[in-house]
C-alpha positions as CSV (number, residue, x, y, z in Angstrom):
1,M,126.4,94.7,102.5
2,A,125.3,91.1,103.6
3,E,123.9,92.6,106.3
4,N,121.2,94.6,104.1
5,S,120.7,91.4,101.8
6,K,118.4,90.3,104.8
7,K,115.0,89.3,103.9
8,L,112.5,90.9,106.6
9,H,109.0,89.1,107.4
10,I,106.5,92.5,108.1
11,A,102.8,92.2,109.5
12,V,100.5,95.1,108.6
13,F,97.7,96.0,110.5
14,P,95.6,98.7,109.1
15,W,92.0,100.3,110.3
16,L,89.1,98.7,108.8
17,A,88.3,101.2,106.5
18,F,89.1,101.0,103.0
19,G,90.3,104.4,102.8
20,H,92.9,102.8,104.8
21,M,93.7,99.6,103.7
22,I,93.9,100.2,100.4
23,P,97.3,102.3,101.5
24,Y,98.9,99.8,103.7
25,L,97.8,97.5,100.7
26,E,100.0,99.7,98.2
27,L,102.5,99.7,101.1
28,S,102.5,95.9,101.2
29,K,102.5,95.2,97.8
30,L,106.0,97.5,97.3
31,I,107.4,96.1,99.8
32,A,107.0,92.6,98.8
33,Q,107.8,93.4,95.1
34,K,111.4,93.3,96.8
35,G,111.2,90.3,98.3
36,H,110.0,90.5,101.7
37,K,107.4,88.7,103.4
38,I,103.9,90.5,104.5
39,S,101.7,89.1,106.5
40,F,98.4,92.0,106.0
41,I,96.1,91.2,108.7
42,S,92.3,92.0,108.9
43,T,89.2,90.6,109.2
44,P,87.5,87.9,106.7
45,R,84.9,90.2,105.1
46,N,87.3,92.7,104.4
47,I,90.1,90.6,103.2
48,D,87.7,89.0,100.5
49,R,86.7,92.5,99.1
50,L,89.7,93.9,98.9
51,P,91.7,94.0,95.5
52,K,93.1,91.3,93.5
53,L,96.8,90.8,93.7
54,P,99.4,90.6,90.6
55,P,100.2,86.7,90.6
56,N,104.1,88.0,91.0
57,L,103.5,89.1,94.5
58,V,101.2,85.9,95.5
59,P,104.2,84.3,97.2
60,F,105.1,87.2,99.3
61,L,101.7,88.4,100.2
62,N,100.3,86.2,103.1
63,F,96.5,87.5,104.0
64,V,95.8,86.8,107.8
65,K,91.9,86.5,108.3
66,F,91.5,87.1,112.2
67,P,87.8,86.3,112.9
68,M,85.7,89.7,113.6
69,P,84.7,89.9,117.4
70,K,80.5,90.3,118.3
71,I,79.8,93.6,119.7
72,E,76.3,94.0,120.8
73,K,75.5,96.9,118.6
74,L,77.7,96.3,115.8
75,P,75.2,95.6,112.7
76,K,75.5,91.6,111.5
77,N,78.5,91.2,108.7
78,A,79.6,94.8,109.5
79,E,83.8,94.7,109.1
80,A,84.6,98.1,108.1
81,T,83.3,101.6,107.9
82,I,81.7,101.2,104.5
83,D,79.0,98.9,105.9
84,V,77.6,101.1,109.2
85,P,76.1,104.6,109.4
86,Y,78.6,107.3,110.7
87,E,77.4,107.0,114.4
88,Q,78.1,103.2,114.5
89,V,81.7,103.3,113.7
90,K,83.0,103.6,117.0
91,Y,81.5,100.1,117.7
92,L,84.1,99.0,115.1
93,K,87.1,100.4,117.1
94,L,85.5,98.9,120.1
95,A,85.4,95.1,117.6
96,Q,89.1,95.8,116.9
97,D,90.1,96.8,120.4
98,G,88.4,93.2,120.3
99,L,91.5,91.5,118.4
100,Q,94.5,91.8,121.1
101,E,94.0,88.1,121.8
102,S,94.1,87.1,118.4
103,M,96.9,89.6,117.5
104,A,99.1,88.5,120.6
105,K,99.2,84.8,119.5
106,F,99.7,85.6,116.1
107,L,103.1,87.7,117.1
108,E,104.1,85.4,119.4
109,D,103.2,82.1,116.5
110,S,104.7,84.2,113.6
111,S,107.2,86.3,115.5
112,P,107.6,89.2,112.5
113,D,110.8,91.5,112.2
114,F,108.0,94.4,112.3
115,I,104.5,95.0,112.7
116,L,102.9,98.3,110.3
117,F,99.9,99.9,112.6
118,D,97.1,102.3,112.0
119,F,96.0,104.4,114.8
120,T,93.0,103.2,116.1
121,S,94.4,100.0,117.4
122,Y,97.2,102.0,119.7
123,W,97.5,99.0,121.9
124,I,99.7,97.1,119.4
125,P,103.0,98.6,120.9
126,S,101.8,97.3,124.3
127,V,101.2,93.8,122.9
128,A,104.4,93.0,120.3
129,K,106.4,94.8,123.5
130,K,106.0,91.0,125.3
131,F,107.4,89.4,122.2
132,N,110.2,91.9,121.4
133,I,108.8,93.6,118.0
134,P,109.5,96.6,116.8
135,T,106.5,98.7,116.1
136,A,106.0,101.7,113.3
137,Y,103.1,103.4,113.1
138,F,102.7,103.9,109.2
139,S,100.3,107.2,109.0
140,I,97.7,107.2,105.7
141,F,97.3,110.8,107.1
142,I,99.7,113.6,105.2
143,A,102.5,115.2,107.5
144,A,100.3,118.3,107.9
145,F,97.7,116.2,109.5
146,L,99.7,115.0,112.0
147,G,101.7,117.9,112.4
148,F,98.3,120.0,113.4
149,A,97.4,117.1,115.3
150,G,100.6,117.7,117.7
151,P,103.0,116.6,120.0
152,V,101.0,114.4,122.4
153,P,100.2,117.1,125.2
154,G,102.4,117.1,128.3
155,L,104.9,114.9,127.0
156,N,108.3,117.0,127.2
157,N,106.5,119.6,126.1
158,D,104.2,122.4,128.2
159,Y,101.0,122.0,125.7
160,E,97.5,121.3,126.7
161,I,95.0,119.3,125.4
162,R,92.7,121.5,123.1
163,K,89.2,121.7,125.0
164,T,87.1,123.5,122.8
165,P,86.1,122.9,118.9
166,E,87.6,126.9,118.5
167,E,91.0,125.8,119.6
168,Y,91.0,123.1,116.6
169,T,90.5,126.7,114.0
170,V,93.9,127.9,114.0
171,P,97.4,126.7,113.5
172,P,98.5,125.1,116.9
173,A,101.8,126.8,118.6
174,W,104.0,124.1,117.6
175,V,104.0,124.9,114.2
176,P,106.8,127.2,113.7
177,F,106.1,129.1,110.4
178,E,102.9,131.1,108.8
179,T,100.5,128.4,107.3
180,T,96.4,128.7,106.9
181,V,96.0,124.9,107.5
182,C,93.6,124.1,110.3
183,W,89.9,122.9,110.2
184,K,87.2,125.0,109.7
185,L,84.4,125.1,112.3
186,F,82.0,123.3,110.9
187,E,84.5,120.4,110.0
188,V,85.8,120.1,114.0
189,L,82.3,120.0,114.8
190,R,81.4,117.3,112.8
191,I,83.3,115.3,114.6
192,F,84.5,116.6,118.1
193,D,82.0,114.4,119.9
194,A,83.4,111.0,118.1
195,S,86.8,112.2,117.9
196,M,88.2,114.5,120.5
197,E,85.8,114.2,123.5
198,G,84.6,110.4,123.7
199,D,81.8,108.9,125.8
200,E,81.8,105.9,127.9
201,E,81.0,103.8,125.5
202,N,84.7,104.4,123.5
203,V,88.1,105.7,123.7
204,P,88.2,109.1,121.4
205,D,90.5,109.4,118.1
206,I,92.9,112.0,119.9
207,F,93.6,109.4,122.5
208,R,94.0,106.5,120.0
209,L,96.1,108.8,118.0
210,Y,98.5,110.3,120.8
211,K,98.7,107.1,122.4
212,T,99.9,105.4,118.7
213,L,102.6,108.5,118.3
214,E,103.7,108.1,122.3
215,N,104.6,104.5,122.0
216,C,105.3,103.3,118.4
217,D,109.2,102.9,117.8
218,I,109.4,104.7,114.4
219,L,106.8,106.7,112.2
220,L,106.1,105.7,108.5
221,V,103.9,109.2,106.8
222,R,102.2,109.2,103.4
223,S,104.0,111.7,101.8
224,C,107.4,113.1,100.1
225,S,110.1,115.5,101.3
226,E,109.8,117.7,98.3
227,F,106.4,118.3,98.7
228,E,105.5,118.9,102.6
229,P,109.2,119.1,103.9
230,E,108.6,121.5,106.8
231,W,105.7,119.6,108.3
232,L,107.9,116.4,108.2
233,K,110.4,118.7,110.5
234,V,107.9,119.5,112.3
235,L,106.8,115.8,113.1
236,E,110.7,115.1,113.9
237,D,110.8,118.2,116.2
238,I,107.7,117.1,118.3
239,H,108.0,113.2,118.6
240,R,111.8,112.9,118.9
241,K,111.8,109.6,116.9
242,P,112.9,108.6,113.6
243,V,110.2,110.0,110.3
244,F,110.2,108.1,107.3
245,P,108.1,109.6,104.4
246,V,107.1,106.2,102.3
247,G,106.2,108.0,99.0
248,Q,102.5,109.4,97.8
249,L,101.4,105.6,97.2
250,P,99.4,105.9,94.0
251,T,96.7,102.9,93.3
252,T,97.7,100.3,91.1
253,S,95.5,97.9,89.8
254,Y,95.7,94.4,88.8
255,E,92.6,93.1,86.7
256,D,91.4,89.9,85.9
257,D,88.0,90.3,87.1
258,S,85.1,90.5,84.4
259,T,82.7,92.1,86.5
260,T,84.8,95.4,86.9
261,I,85.4,94.7,83.0
262,D,81.9,95.1,82.3
263,A,81.2,97.9,84.2
264,W,83.8,99.6,83.0
265,R,82.4,99.0,79.4
266,S,79.3,100.9,79.3
267,I,81.0,104.1,81.0
268,K,83.8,104.2,78.5
269,L,81.1,104.1,75.8
270,W,79.5,107.1,77.4
271,L,82.6,109.2,78.1
272,D,83.6,108.4,74.4
273,M,81.1,110.3,73.1
274,Q,81.6,113.7,75.8
275,E,83.5,116.4,74.5
276,K,87.6,116.3,75.6
277,G,88.0,117.9,79.1
278,K,84.4,118.6,79.9
279,V,83.0,116.1,81.8
280,V,83.4,116.9,85.9
281,Y,83.6,113.1,87.7
282,V,82.0,113.7,91.0
283,A,82.8,110.8,93.9
284,F,83.0,111.4,97.9
285,G,84.5,108.0,98.7
286,S,84.0,105.1,100.8
287,E,82.4,107.2,103.6
288,A,81.1,110.2,103.2
289,K,77.1,110.2,102.2
290,P,76.1,114.2,102.1
291,S,73.2,115.0,103.9
292,Q,70.0,115.9,102.4
293,N,70.1,119.5,101.9
294,E,73.7,119.1,100.3
295,L,72.3,116.3,98.1
296,T,70.1,118.6,96.7
297,E,72.6,121.8,96.0
298,I,75.1,119.7,94.4
299,S,72.8,118.1,92.3
300,L,71.1,121.5,91.4
301,G,74.7,122.9,91.0
302,L,75.4,120.2,88.9
303,E,72.6,120.9,86.5
304,N,73.3,124.6,86.5
305,S,77.2,124.4,85.8
306,G,75.5,123.0,82.3
307,L,78.8,120.6,82.3
308,P,78.3,116.7,81.6
309,F,79.1,114.4,85.0
310,F,79.5,111.6,86.2
311,W,78.7,111.2,89.7
312,V,79.1,107.9,92.0
313,L,76.7,108.4,94.8
314,R,76.3,106.8,98.1
315,T,73.2,107.0,99.3
316,K,73.7,104.6,101.9
317,R,76.1,103.3,104.7
318,G,75.9,99.9,105.2
319,E,72.2,97.9,105.7
320,S,71.5,99.5,109.0
321,D,71.3,102.7,108.0
322,D,67.6,104.2,107.7
323,E,68.2,107.6,106.5
324,L,67.1,107.9,103.2
325,I,68.3,110.7,101.0
326,R,66.8,111.2,97.3
327,L,68.1,113.3,94.2
328,P,65.8,116.1,93.8
329,E,62.5,115.6,91.6
330,G,63.1,115.7,88.0
331,F,66.7,116.0,87.9
332,E,67.7,112.5,86.3
333,E,65.1,113.2,83.2
334,R,66.5,116.8,83.2
335,T,70.0,116.1,83.1
336,K,69.6,113.0,81.0
337,G,72.2,112.1,78.3
338,R,74.5,114.9,79.9
339,G,74.7,113.4,83.3
340,I,74.9,109.8,84.8
341,V,74.4,109.2,88.5
342,C,75.8,105.9,89.5
343,T,74.9,104.4,92.8
344,S,77.0,100.9,92.7
345,W,80.9,100.7,92.7
346,A,82.5,102.5,89.4
347,P,86.0,102.0,88.4
348,Q,87.9,105.3,89.8
349,L,90.9,105.1,88.4
350,K,89.7,104.2,85.1
351,I,86.9,107.1,85.0
352,L,89.7,109.7,86.0
353,S,92.2,108.2,82.9
354,H,89.4,109.1,80.2
355,D,90.5,112.4,78.1
356,S,86.7,113.6,78.5
357,V,86.7,114.1,82.2
358,G,88.1,117.5,82.8
359,G,88.0,117.8,86.8
360,F,87.2,115.9,90.0
361,L,84.7,117.1,92.3
362,T,86.2,115.3,95.5
363,H,85.9,115.3,99.2
364,S,89.7,115.7,99.4
365,G,90.3,112.3,100.6
366,W,94.2,111.6,99.9
367,S,94.0,108.7,97.9
368,S,91.2,110.4,95.5
369,V,93.8,113.6,95.1
370,V,96.3,111.4,94.7
371,E,94.5,109.4,91.9
372,A,93.7,112.5,90.6
373,I,97.2,113.9,90.2
374,Q,98.5,110.6,88.4
375,F,95.9,111.7,85.6
376,E,96.4,115.5,85.7
377,K,92.8,116.6,86.7
378,P,92.0,119.5,88.5
379,L,90.5,119.3,92.3
380,V,87.3,121.3,93.2
381,L,86.8,119.9,97.4
382,L,84.0,119.7,99.1
383,T,85.0,118.2,102.7
384,F,83.1,116.0,105.0
385,L,84.9,114.3,107.5
386,A,88.3,113.1,109.5
387,D,91.2,114.7,108.0
388,Q,89.8,115.7,104.4
389,G,89.5,119.5,106.0
390,I,93.6,119.8,107.0
391,N,94.1,117.9,103.1
392,A,91.9,120.7,101.7
393,R,93.7,123.8,102.9
394,L,97.3,122.2,102.5
395,L,95.8,122.0,98.5
396,E,94.7,125.5,98.6
397,E,97.6,126.9,100.0
398,K,99.6,125.3,97.6
399,K,97.2,126.5,94.5
400,M,96.7,122.8,93.7
401,A,92.9,122.8,94.3
402,Y,89.9,125.2,95.0
403,S,87.7,124.6,97.4
404,V,83.1,125.3,97.0
405,P,82.5,128.6,99.1
406,R,80.6,127.6,102.0
407,D,79.6,128.8,105.5
408,D,82.6,128.2,108.0
409,R,80.3,128.0,111.0
410,D,77.8,125.3,109.6
411,G,79.4,124.1,106.1
412,S,76.0,125.0,104.2
413,F,76.9,126.1,100.7
414,T,74.7,126.9,97.6
415,R,74.0,125.3,94.2
416,D,75.2,128.3,93.0
417,S,79.0,128.0,94.5
418,V,79.0,124.8,93.3
419,A,78.2,125.7,89.5
420,E,80.7,128.7,90.0
421,S,83.6,126.6,91.5
422,L,83.3,123.8,88.4
423,S,83.3,126.5,85.6
424,L,85.6,128.0,87.4
425,V,88.4,125.1,87.7
426,L,87.2,123.0,84.3
427,V,86.3,126.2,81.9
428,E,87.4,129.8,82.7
429,E,90.9,131.6,82.2
430,E,90.9,132.8,86.1
431,G,91.0,128.5,86.9
432,N,93.7,128.1,85.0
433,I,96.1,128.0,87.6
434,Y,94.7,124.8,89.1
435,R,95.1,123.1,85.8
436,E,98.4,123.8,85.5
437,K,99.8,123.3,88.7
438,I,98.3,119.4,88.6
439,K,100.2,118.5,85.9
440,E,103.4,120.4,87.8
441,V,103.3,118.0,90.8
442,K,102.5,115.0,88.5
443,N,106.3,114.0,88.8
444,L,106.6,114.4,92.3
445,F,103.8,112.4,93.4
446,C,103.8,109.3,90.9
447,D,107.6,108.8,89.5
448,K,108.0,105.2,90.4
449,G,111.7,105.9,91.0
450,R,111.1,108.3,93.6
451,Q,108.6,106.2,95.2
452,D,110.8,103.3,95.2
453,S,113.4,105.0,96.6
454,Y,111.4,106.1,99.9
455,V,110.5,102.3,100.6
456,E,114.3,101.3,99.7
457,N,115.3,103.9,102.3
458,F,112.7,102.9,105.5
459,L,113.7,99.1,105.1
460,S,116.5,99.6,104.7
461,Y,116.9,101.1,108.1
462,F,114.4,98.2,109.0
463,Q,117.2,96.1,107.9
464,N,119.5,97.4,110.4
465,Y,117.5,98.1,113.4
466,R,117.7,97.0,116.7
467,K,115.2,97.6,119.4
468,A,117.0,99.2,122.2
């Protein structure tokens, strides 16, 4: 037992996207609560934009700022995906690749017991190896996503890499059970060039992911065994290394910031005046920016639904984004009083916690899904990028969410399908299954004791770990 009381020093290094940094921070806070030391590594502007820590964790959680490398085509001050249009994200990856020397120096000077890293920095295991530091890939993607991504082609198997978008639209050969989990063609086409093909300027995401999975010592997954046991088993079978679910990491907030309190005060006043369970909360995460056509159909769908709504809308990705999108003419006047469009930051957790909110129209990013479940808000899904399509299929399969019907090939949808989907999930008898299912899974996702035992479990493994 004496061995197990050993306090660890764990370095964590997420991808430069808030959808990654926040789950990494949540996991870091849970580790720090147990008295272990965390070095949270990112670039200066990202660390400055992270939520404040509760005072009791400050002694255990140290933020380490690596200066952002200069990359010719990366806009000034851009340090996260939120700061750049989608087509410039690859330059952020190159900038992160430029942090290898800083990382080597940090690992040599600080010699942590472990480093948790993200798939984009696939080079971490080779740097950490020089200092005999074990590595764990912490995947903010759920087990179904990693299971669908599959084994490293040709590594102890005879699977070949998928070369066409169409191959990603069917469940893969290594999944031994019936499932509908796969991408729709439009979801693959949106990411195929950057994620599966790459170009002369950048390494494709799938290569980064495969190298990460091949070379990490341990795999940590944002999941729980009661939710997707079959997918966690797929991961153990295909990667033949220790796989630990770390729980769903529901967002926790600590507030002493008057600006956020002021922003919430006016929103709360408006929500207080609405009918209980009738407001649609609309938000598509920190990265998704709808096209003009999508924006028009979403707007008119909200208008036609007749439901009150609070919409957090991103019209711009960073200063260099020159592709303007606009709400349809007259939309704001016609929905005045019934709907609010907010183009600045909004306190999502607080909004979701309000009794007036009856449903959440979301991109299906996993942090948003977990936050909706925390407050038992039924989900209507409209996917845009990355892992969102796979998340949506799993939620649909489990009857935990309803997706706005769209064309599988080009992803187009109509205002009518938006209005009908919202009405189904928030109002109609037929949509009751979605309202009930979300309540059923709350305990599974948000129980503190269960979350704690997942963290306890992998930390105990870490404490007894000896690198072969």
